[in-house]
VOPAGU-2260 file (C-alpha; in pm, 1 decimal, decimal comma):
REM VOPAGU-2260
SITE   aa  ch    i         X         Y         Z
SITE  MET   A    0     -23,7     -43,2      -5,4
SITE  SER   A    1     129,7     341,9     -79,3
SITE  ARG   A    2     153,6     590,1     188,9
SITE  THR   A    3      -2,9     917,8     138,7
SITE  LYS   A    4      68,6    1275,8     265,7
SITE  GLU   A    5    -272,4    1352,8     525,7
SITE  THR   A    6    -407,6    1679,0     400,7
SITE  ALA   A    7    -461,4    1987,5     712,9
SITE  ARG   A    8    -768,6    1976,4     777,0
SITE  ALA   A    9    -954,5    2322,1     863,1
SITE  LYS   A   10   -1058,2    2399,9    1262,9
SITE  ARG   A   11   -1329,7    2406,0    1429,6
SITE  THR   A   12   -1499,9    2695,1    1572,3
SITE  ILE   A   13   -1627,8    2622,1    1955,2
SITE  THR   A   14   -1979,5    2697,3    1953,2
SITE  SER   A   15   -2221,6    2701,1    2245,1
SITE  LYS   A   16   -2417,9    2414,8    2337,9
SITE  LYS   A   17   -2823,5    2494,4    2162,6
SITE  SER   A   18   -3034,0    2405,8    2438,3
SITE  LYS   A   19   -3213,4    2095,0    2427,4
SITE  LYS   A   20   -3576,7    2151,9    2404,6
SITE  ALA   A   21   -3840,4    1807,4    2363,3
SITE  PRO   A   22   -3816,6    1718,3    1955,6
SITE  SER   A   23   -4116,3    1857,6    1794,8
SITE  ALA   A   24   -4405,2    1570,8    1610,5
SITE  ALA   A   25   -4241,3    1573,1    1306,6
SITE  SER   A   26   -3858,6    1518,2    1340,2
SITE  GLY   A   27   -3897,6    1276,5    1642,1
SITE  VAL   A   28   -4090,8    1025,8    1399,4
SITE  LYS   A   29   -3862,0     729,8    1333,7
SITE  LYS   A   30   -3959,8     642,2     918,6
SITE  ALA   A   31   -4092,9     304,1     910,0
SITE  HIS   A   32   -3844,0      38,2     721,7
SITE  ARG   A   33   -3929,0      -5,7     399,2
SITE  ARG   A   34   -4033,5    -448,2     341,0
SITE  TRP   A   35   -3970,9    -521,9     -37,4
SITE  ARG   A   36   -4308,5    -677,5    -177,4
SITE  PRO   A   37   -4365,5   -1055,5    -240,3
SITE  GLY   A   38   -4136,7   -1234,9    -508,4
SITE  THR   A   39   -3910,8    -904,9    -538,5
SITE  CYS   A   40   -3609,6   -1083,0    -385,5
SITE  ALA   A   41   -3693,0   -1416,4    -489,9
SITE  ILE   A   42   -3681,5   -1298,4    -904,3
SITE  ARG   A   43   -3390,6   -1085,8    -798,3
SITE  GLU   A   44   -3234,5   -1397,1    -699,4
SITE  ILE   A   45   -3336,4   -1560,2    -974,7
SITE  ARG   A   46   -3228,8   -1366,8   -1229,8
SITE  LYS   A   47   -2867,9   -1347,7   -1048,1
SITE  PHE   A   48   -2867,2   -1708,0   -1050,8
SITE  GLN   A   49   -2985,6   -1717,9   -1460,8
SITE  LYS   A   50   -2717,6   -1499,5   -1505,8
SITE  SER   A   51   -2403,0   -1703,1   -1341,9
SITE  THR   A   52   -2258,6   -1934,4   -1493,4
SITE  SER   A   53   -2113,2   -2111,0   -1103,9
SITE  LEU   A   54   -2192,1   -2465,9    -926,6
SITE  LEU   A   55   -2518,8   -2394,2    -669,7
SITE  ILE   A   56   -2397,2   -2677,9    -458,0
SITE  GLN   A   57   -2098,6   -2663,6    -241,3
SITE  CYS   A   58   -1748,7   -2891,6    -362,6
SITE  ALA   A   59   -1674,4   -3071,4     -40,7
SITE  PRO   A   60   -1989,9   -3128,4     101,7
SITE  PHE   A   61   -2092,0   -3296,3    -271,4
SITE  GLN   A   62   -1788,6   -3486,9    -264,2
SITE  ARG   A   63   -1828,2   -3671,3      32,5
SITE  LEU   A   64   -2142,9   -3752,1     -12,1
SITE  VAL   A   65   -2012,6   -3918,7    -433,7
SITE  ARG   A   66   -1779,6   -4079,1    -190,4
SITE  GLU   A   67   -2023,7   -4208,5      50,0
SITE  VAL   A   68   -2209,0   -4354,4    -190,7
SITE  SER   A   69   -1960,1   -4499,8    -436,5
SITE  SER   A   70   -1765,9   -4662,5     -91,1
SITE  SER   A   71   -2157,2   -4828,4     -50,1
SITE  GLN   A   72   -2130,6   -5031,1    -340,8
SITE  LYS   A   73   -1779,5   -5073,1    -380,8
SITE  GLU   A   74   -1491,6   -5052,3    -109,7
SITE  GLY   A   75   -1137,5   -4834,8    -288,0
SITE  LEU   A   76   -1236,2   -4653,2    -628,2
SITE  ARG   A   77   -1109,5   -4389,9    -674,7
SITE  PHE   A   78   -1175,7   -3958,7    -854,5
SITE  GLN   A   79   -1050,1   -3745,6   -1007,9
SITE  SER   A   80   -1150,5   -3393,6    -934,0
SITE  SER   A   81   -1240,6   -3431,0   -1306,1
SITE  ALA   A   82   -1513,4   -3711,0   -1343,1
SITE  ILE   A   83   -1615,5   -3561,6    -955,5
SITE  MET   A   84   -1670,0   -3163,0   -1175,0
SITE  ALA   A   85   -1862,1   -3397,3   -1431,0
SITE  ILE   A   86   -2060,1   -3563,6   -1154,4
SITE  GLN   A   87   -2146,8   -3263,4   -1038,3
SITE  GLU   A   88   -2267,5   -3004,3   -1359,7
SITE  ALA   A   89   -2474,3   -3315,6   -1493,0
SITE  THR   A   90   -2645,3   -3419,2   -1106,3
SITE  GLU   A   91   -2698,8   -2985,1   -1149,8
SITE  SER   A   92   -2859,3   -3017,4   -1476,6
SITE  TYR   A   93   -3095,8   -3274,0   -1371,5
SITE  ILE   A   94   -3147,4   -3106,0   -1021,5
SITE  VAL   A   95   -3249,0   -2788,0   -1296,4
SITE  SER   A   96   -3483,2   -2976,9   -1540,5
SITE  LEU   A   97   -3696,4   -3126,9   -1268,4
SITE  MET   A   98   -3744,1   -2780,1   -1067,8
SITE  ALA   A   99   -3869,0   -2660,2   -1408,3
SITE  ASP   A  100   -4011,0   -2989,8   -1546,5
SITE  THR   A  101   -4226,1   -2947,4   -1128,8
SITE  ASN   A  102   -4272,3   -2589,6   -1192,1
SITE  LEU   A  103   -4482,8   -2637,7   -1486,4
SITE  ALA   A  104   -4646,4   -2957,6   -1338,1
SITE  CYS   A  105   -4784,2   -2704,4   -1089,8
SITE  ILE   A  106   -4858,0   -2401,8   -1330,1
SITE  HIS   A  107   -5106,0   -2693,4   -1536,8
SITE  ALA   A  108   -5243,7   -2738,4   -1141,5
SITE  LYS   A  109   -5364,1   -2427,0   -1154,9
SITE  ARG   A  110   -5133,5   -2314,1    -797,6
SITE  PRO   A  111   -4936,7   -2125,4    -702,3
SITE  ARG   A  112   -4681,5   -2379,8    -484,1
SITE  GLU   A  113   -4546,7   -2654,0    -566,5
SITE  ALA   A  114   -4761,0   -2996,6    -369,5
SITE  ARG   A  115   -4485,3   -3268,8    -337,7
SITE  ASN   A  116   -4631,5   -3518,8    -585,9
SITE  ASP   A  117   -4453,2   -3240,9    -804,8
SITE  PRO   A  118   -4083,0   -3366,8    -882,7
SITE  ALA   A  119   -4323,0   -3745,5    -951,6
SITE  GLU   A  120   -4562,5   -3540,4   -1198,2
SITE  GLY   A  121   -4198,7   -3345,7   -1277,1
SITE  ARG   A  122   -4050,9   -3659,5   -1369,0
SITE  ALA   A  123   -4275,1   -3812,0   -1556,6
SITE  ALA   A  124   -4383,6   -3519,4   -1779,0
SITE  GLY   A  125   -4020,6   -3490,3   -1814,1
SITE  ALA   A  126   -3975,0   -3788,8   -2034,6
SITE  ALA   A  127   -4273,1   -3848,2   -2213,1
SITE  PRO   A  128   -4155,2   -3773,8   -2548,7
SITE  ALA   A  129   -4203,5   -3459,2   -2712,2
SITE  ARG   A  130   -4562,9   -3424,7   -2969,0
């Protein structure tokens, strides 16, 4: 970091203290904190995540999960880091497409929120061939 000189500050003049008055109604009222409308923050997050190309699942926990699942199948398996990254990208791609299909199933059922059976309907809709 480079060194810089401090410039001289103007001297403050000492003023007499004003007598304290009772706070008036206009100045004493604290302004209420403005909240975002419902859905605004969600839309902002959607735009942020659609712009980014980074992975959404953290790498270390996902790697531990992959190693745990693979060790239950066969002991002594080793993975290249690029293989784990490929598995993670494929997993995230599958989850994103499943959530998109789930959202379409929810819209089709004319519900504002996802229900418990929507992922199954989304899987069935995603697996069906396009006509």
